[in-house]
C-alpha positions in Angstrom: 37.7 -26.1 -0.9 36.7 -27.4 2.7 34.6 -25.9 5.4 35.2 -25.4 8.6 33.0 -24.8 12.0 31.0 -21.6 11.7 30.7 -20.3 15.3 28.1 -17.5 14.1 26.0 -20.3 12.2 26.2 -23.0 15.2 24.8 -20.4 17.5 21.9 -19.1 14.8 20.8 -22.4 14.2 20.7 -23.1 17.8 19.4 -20.1 18.9 16.4 -21.2 16.0 16.1 -24.6 17.9 15.7 -22.7 21.0 12.5 -20.6 19.5 11.4 -23.6 17.3 11.0 -25.4 21.0 9.4 -22.0 22.4 6.3 -22.9 19.6 5.7 -26.0 21.9 4.2 -23.5 24.4 3.0 -22.3 21.7 0.9 -24.8 20.8 0.0 -26.0 24.5 -2.0 -22.7 25.3 -3.7 -22.0 22.2 -4.9 -25.8 22.2 -5.7 -25.3 25.9 -7.8 -21.9 25.3 -9.7 -22.8 22.4 -11.0 -26.2 24.5 -13.2 -26.4 27.3 -11.8 -25.9 30.8 -12.4 -29.6 31.9 -9.8 -30.9 29.0 -7.0 -28.2 30.1 -4.6 -30.7 31.5 -5.4 -32.9 29.2 -3.8 -30.6 26.4 -1.0 -29.7 28.5 -0.2 -33.5 29.1 -0.1 -34.4 25.4 1.8 -31.3 23.9 4.4 -31.5 27.0 4.7 -35.2 26.8 5.3 -34.9 22.6 8.2 -32.3 22.9 9.6 -34.9 25.6 8.9 -37.9 23.8 9.6 -36.4 20.3 13.9 -35.7 21.0 14.5 -39.6 22.2 12.5 -41.2 19.8 13.7 -39.4 17.1 17.1 -39.6 18.2 16.7 -43.7 18.7 15.1 -44.1 15.2 13.6 -41.3 13.2 16.7 -39.0 12.6 18.9 -42.1 11.0 15.9 -42.9 8.9 15.0 -39.1 7.6 19.2 -38.5 7.4 21.4 -41.1 6.9 22.4 -43.4 3.8 21.2 -42.4 0.0 18.7 -44.8 -0.3 15.6 -43.5 -2.6 12.8 -43.9 0.0 14.1 -44.3 2.7 17.6 -43.8 4.9 19.6 -46.8 6.8 20.5 -47.0 9.8 23.7 -45.6 10.0 23.2 -42.9 12.7 21.2 -45.5 14.8 21.0 -43.6 18.1 22.7 -41.0 16.8 26.0 -42.6 16.7 28.6 -40.6 14.9 27.4 -37.8 15.2 30.1 -35.2 17.1 31.4 -32.2 17.0 32.5 -32.9 13.5 31.2 -31.1 10.5 27.5 -32.1 8.7 28.1 -32.5 5.2 27.8 -29.1 3.3 27.5 -27.3 6.9 29.5 -25.5 8.5 27.8 -26.8 11.9 28.1 -29.6 13.6 26.5 -33.0 13.4 25.2 -32.6 16.5 23.5 -29.1 15.8 21.7 -30.4 13.0 20.5 -32.7 14.9 18.8 -30.9 17.0 17.1 -28.7 14.9 16.0 -31.2 13.4 14.3 -33.1 16.8 12.3 -29.6 17.1 10.9 -30.3 13.7 10.1 -33.9 14.4 8.3 -33.3 17.4 6.3 -30.3 16.2 5.0 -32.2 13.2 3.3 -35.0 16.2 1.9 -31.9 18.6 -0.5 -30.8 15.2 -2.1 -33.8 16.6 -3.2 -33.3 19.8 -5.4 -30.1 18.9 -7.3 -32.0 16.2 -8.3 -35.1 18.7 -8.7 -32.9 21.6 -11.4 -33.9 24.3 -11.8 -37.7 23.5 -8.7 -39.4 22.6 -7.5 -41.7 25.5 -3.9 -40.5 26.4 -2.7 -44.3 25.3 -3.7 -44.2 22.2 -2.2 -40.7 21.3 1.4 -41.4 22.9 1.4 -44.8 20.5 -0.1 -42.5 17.2 2.5 -40.0 18.0 5.6 -42.3 19.0 4.6 -44.2 15.5 4.3 -40.8 13.5 8.0 -39.4 15.0 9.8 -42.6 14.6 8.4 -44.0 11.0 6.3 -42.0 9.5 7.6 -38.2 9.7 11.2 -39.8 8.8 10.2 -41.3 5.8 8.7 -38.3 4.3 12.0 -36.0 5.7 14.0 -38.5 3.8 12.2 -38.3 0.5 12.5 -34.2 0.7 15.3 -33.3 2.8 17.2 -36.4 3.3 18.5 -37.0 -0.4 15.5 -38.9 -1.3 13.6 -39.2 -4.7 11.8 -36.0 -4.3 14.5 -34.6 -3.4 16.5 -35.5 -6.7 13.4 -34.6 -8.5 14.2 -31.3 -6.8 11.4 -30.6 -4.9 11.2 -27.9 -3.2 9.7 -27.5 0.9 12.4 -24.7 2.4 11.4 -24.8 6.3 8.1 -27.4 6.4 4.9 -26.6 4.6 4.8 -30.4 3.7 7.6 -32.0 5.8 6.1 -30.8 8.8 2.6 -29.1 8.9 0.9 -31.6 6.1 2.4 -34.8 7.8 0.7 -33.9 11.0 -2.6 -32.3 9.4 -3.0 -35.7 7.4 -2.0 -37.4 10.4 -5.0 -35.3 11.9 -7.7 -35.5 9.6 -7.1 -39.7 9.2 -7.5 -40.0 12.8 -10.0 -37.5 13.5 -12.1 -39.6 11.0 -11.8 -43.0 13.2 -12.6 -41.2 16.3 -15.3 -39.1 15.4 -16.8 -36.2 17.0 -17.2 -34.9 20.3 -20.6 -35.3 22.2 -22.9 -32.2 20.8 -20.8 -31.0 18.3 -23.5 -31.8 15.8 -27.4 -31.9 16.4 -29.9 -34.3 15.3 -29.9 -33.1 11.6 -26.3 -33.0 11.7 -25.4 -29.4 11.3 -22.2 -28.4 13.7 -23.0 -26.8 17.2 -20.1 -24.2 18.5 -18.2 -25.4 21.5 -16.7 -22.0 23.0 -13.4 -22.8 24.0 -12.8 -21.7 28.0 -9.5 -18.9 27.3 -9.4 -16.7 24.2 -6.5 -14.5 26.3 -4.9 -18.3 26.4 -5.3 -19.0 22.8 -3.7 -15.2 22.1 -0.6 -16.1 23.7 0.0 -19.4 22.6 -0.9 -17.5 18.4 2.0 -14.7 19.4 4.6 -17.3 20.9 4.0 -19.3 17.7 4.3 -16.5 15.6 7.9 -15.5 17.2 9.2 -19.0 17.2 8.1 -19.2 13.8 11.0 -16.5 12.9 13.7 -19.4 14.1 11.3 -22.2 12.2 11.7 -20.2 8.8 15.0 -18.4 9.1 16.8 -21.1 10.7 15.8 -23.8 8.2 18.3 -22.1 5.9 21.3 -23.9 8.7 23.4 -20.8 7.9 23.3 -16.9 9.2 23.7 -15.6 5.7 22.0 -12.7 3.6 18.6 -14.5 3.3 17.8 -14.4 7.2 16.3 -10.8 6.5 13.9 -11.6 3.6 13.0 -15.0 5.4 11.8 -13.1 8.7 10.3 -10.2 6.6 8.4 -12.7 4.2 7.5 -15.0 7.5 6.0 -11.5 9.2 4.0 -10.5 6.1 2.4 -13.7 5.4 1.4 -14.1 8.9 0.2 -10.6 9.0 -1.7 -11.1 5.3 -3.5 -14.1 6.6 -4.4 -13.0 10.3 -6.3 -9.9 8.8 -7.7 -12.2 6.0 -8.9 -14.3 8.0 -10.8 -11.4 10.1 -12.2 -9.4 7.3 -13.6 -12.7 5.3 -15.7 -13.8 8.5 -16.8 -10.0 9.4 -18.1 -10.1 5.8 -19.9 -13.2 6.0 -21.4 -13.4 9.8 -21.8 -9.3 10.4 -19.0 -9.9 13.2 -15.4 -10.2 12.9 -14.4 -13.2 14.8 -10.9 -13.0 16.9 -10.4 -16.5 17.2 -10.3 -17.3 13.1 -7.8 -14.0 13.6 -6.0 -16.2 15.3 -6.4 -19.0 13.3 -6.0 -17.0 10.1 -2.3 -15.9 11.1 -1.4 -19.6 11.7 -3.0 -20.6 7.7 -0.6 -17.9 6.5 2.6 -19.2 8.4 2.2 -22.7 7.3 1.4 -21.4 3.5 4.5 -19.7 3.5 6.9 -22.3 5.0 7.6 -24.1 2.0 8.6 -20.8 0.2 9.9 -18.1 2.6 13.1 -18.0 1.3 12.2 -17.8 -3.0 9.4 -15.3 -2.7 9.3 -11.7 -2.6 7.8 -9.6 0.2 4.9 -8.9 -2.2 4.3 -12.3 -3.3 4.6 -13.7 0.8 1.6 -11.2 1.5 -0.8 -12.5 -1.2 0.4 -16.0 -0.2 -0.5 -14.8 3.5 -3.7 -13.5 2.6 -5.1 -16.2 0.4 -4.0 -18.5 3.1 -6.4 -16.7 6.1 -9.1 -17.2 3.0 -8.4 -20.5 2.8 -8.7 -21.4 6.2 -12.4 -19.8 6.8 -13.5 -22.3 3.9 -11.8 -25.2 4.7 -13.0 -25.3 8.5 -16.4 -24.6 7.2 -16.1 -27.8 4.1 -15.2 -29.5 6.8 -17.4 -29.1 9.6 -20.6 -28.9 7.4 -19.9 -31.1 4.7 -17.9 -33.5 5.9 -18.7 -33.7 9.9 -15.4 -33.4 11.4 -15.0 -32.2 14.2 -11.7 -30.4 14.6 -11.6 -28.2 18.1 -8.8 -25.8 16.7 -9.0 -25.9 13.1 -5.7 -28.2 13.1 -7.0 -29.7 9.9 -7.8 -27.1 7.8 -4.5 -24.6 9.6 -1.4 -27.5 8.8 -3.3 -29.8 6.5 -4.9 -27.6 3.7 -3.1 -25.0 4.2 0.5 -26.9 4.2 -0.7 -28.5 1.2 -1.2 -24.8 -0.1 1.9 -23.4 0.8 3.7 -26.3 -1.1 2.0 -25.6 -4.6 2.6 -21.6 -3.9 6.1 -22.5 -4.5 5.3 -23.4 -8.1 3.4 -20.8 -8.8 5.3 -17.9 -7.0 9.2 -18.6 -7.1 11.2 -16.1 -8.0 13.0 -18.2 -10.4 10.9 -20.9 -11.5 7.2 -20.3 -10.4 3.9 -20.2 -12.7 2.7 -16.6 -12.5 6.1 -15.2 -11.6 8.3 -16.9 -14.5 5.8 -18.4 -16.8 7.5 -22.0 -16.0 5.3 -25.0 -15.0 8.0 -27.5 -14.6 8.3 -26.7 -10.4 4.7 -26.7 -10.1 4.2 -30.2 -11.4 7.4 -31.6 -8.7 5.5 -29.7 -5.9 2.1 -31.2 -7.1 3.9 -35.0 -7.2 5.5 -34.4 -4.3 2.3 -32.8 -2.0 0.0 -35.8 -3.3 2.7 -38.4 -2.6 3.1 -37.1 0.8 -1.0 -37.1 1.5 -1.0 -41.0 -0.1 1.7 -42.2 2.3 0.7 -40.3 5.5 -3.4 -40.6 4.8 -3.2 -44.1 4.4 -0.5 -45.1 6.8 -2.2 -43.3 9.8 -5.7 -44.5 9.0 -4.6 -48.3 9.0 -2.9 -47.2 12.4 -5.5 -45.3 14.4 -7.9 -48.3 12.4 -6.1 -50.9 14.5 -5.7 -49.1 17.4 -9.4 -48.7 17.8 -10.3 -52.0 17.1 -7.8 -53.4 20.2 -8.0 -50.9 22.1 -9.9 -48.5 21.4 -9.0 -45.0 20.2 -11.8 -42.8 22.2 -12.9 -42.6 26.0 -16.0 -43.4 27.0 -19.2 -41.4 27.1 -19.4 -40.8 30.6 -15.8 -39.7 30.9 -15.6 -37.2 27.6 -19.1 -35.3 29.4 -17.4 -35.4 32.9 -14.1 -34.2 31.3 -10.7 -35.6 31.0 -9.0 -33.7 33.4 -10.2 -35.6 36.4 -11.1 -39.0 35.0 -7.8 -40.2 32.9 -5.5 -37.2 34.8 -7.1 -37.2 38.4 -6.7 -33.3 37.9 -8.3 -29.7 37.9 -7.0 -26.8 36.5 -8.8 -24.9 37.7 -9.7 -25.9 41.0 -11.4 -23.2 42.5 -13.5 -22.0 39.5 -17.2 -23.6 38.1 -16.2 -25.5 35.0 -17.6 -26.2 32.1 
C-alpha cells in the first residue's frame, strides 16, 4: 500500500522542528546565565553561529552521509546539497523529504551547541568554529547513520528514539575530549587542586533557558516519531515526568549533601532527566519514565562532582555530566525499562546488550575523533585564548562588545 502525503503529519513535524529550533534560545540563555557577564556576548555569538552554521553544513554534506545509501558505516553522496529532495514522500513516511531534512537539521545543530557551554570562557571563537563544523559535517552524521540511517547499529536493533546517544552523547563526548585538551579556567582550582566555585552572573536568565529547553523538548521527543499518532501523548507525558523527576531528585540530593537546596542544580537536574528519557520516551511506561528521570537527576549531581573533584575537569555549565553521562544512562535505560524487552520489565537481556554495544561504539568514535581534532588545533592554531584575554573577558577582547555596558561586571 503506497503512502500519500499527510498534511497532519507534515504540519506536526514542522511544528516539532520549530520547537527544537527554540531550544537554541534555551541553550543560549542557560549558558549565558551560568557563566560570567564578561563572556555573555561570546556565549550568544557561539550559540547563534551554531544554529546558523548547522543547517547549512548539514544541508551540504551531513544529511547525505547520515541518511542516503545503505552502507553499514556511512552513507553515500546521493543527497549531496540535498539534491533530489523535494515534495515527494520520504521513504516509509507520509511527509515530504524536505520536511524530514528540516527536522533532522535541527537535531544536528543541537548536538554541536552542547559544546559551546563546556568550553565557555576560554576557547578561541575561531577554534570553536572549526570543531563545530567538523562535528556537524562528519562526526554527527556517522553516528546518525549507524542508528537512524540504516547502519550497523540499526540492523542490530539498537533503539534511540530521539537522540540520547545520537544527539546528547555525541555532544557530551565531544565536549569531554575538547575540554581535556583545553584545560580549566584560571581560578577554577586552587594550588591543592580543589575546585573553586565560579558563580554564573544571572540565575534568572539560566532559569528561562531551562524552561525553554523543557518546552522545546516536547517537539524534540514527541516529534521524533515523524507522525502525529497515538504515541504522541505518551511521549509528551514521559518527557514531562522525567524532567520533573530529574529536577526534584537533583534538588533533594544537593539539599541533603550541602544543607541547602541548589537552584542551579535544580535546572541541570531537569535537563538530566530530559536527556535520560530521550532514548526510551516511546517505549517505557509513565511510571518508569519518572524513575529514569529521578535517577538521571541523581547521576548528574555526582557526575559534576566527579569531573571537578576527581578528574579536575572544568565544565562551566555541566554539559558533559548532563548530556554525556545522562545520555549514556538514558541509552542503557532502554535495555532496562522498555515495556517490550527491558531486563527489569521482561527479564530479557538482549536489548541491554545491544544498547551497551551502541553506547560503547559511539563513545569510541566520537571521543577519539574529537580529541585528535582538538589536539591538532591546539598545536597548529591554539585552542585557548591568552591569559590576558581570559581574565579581561572574551566579550571586550575577542568580540569588541559589551553585553551590559551600564553595569559593573565580574
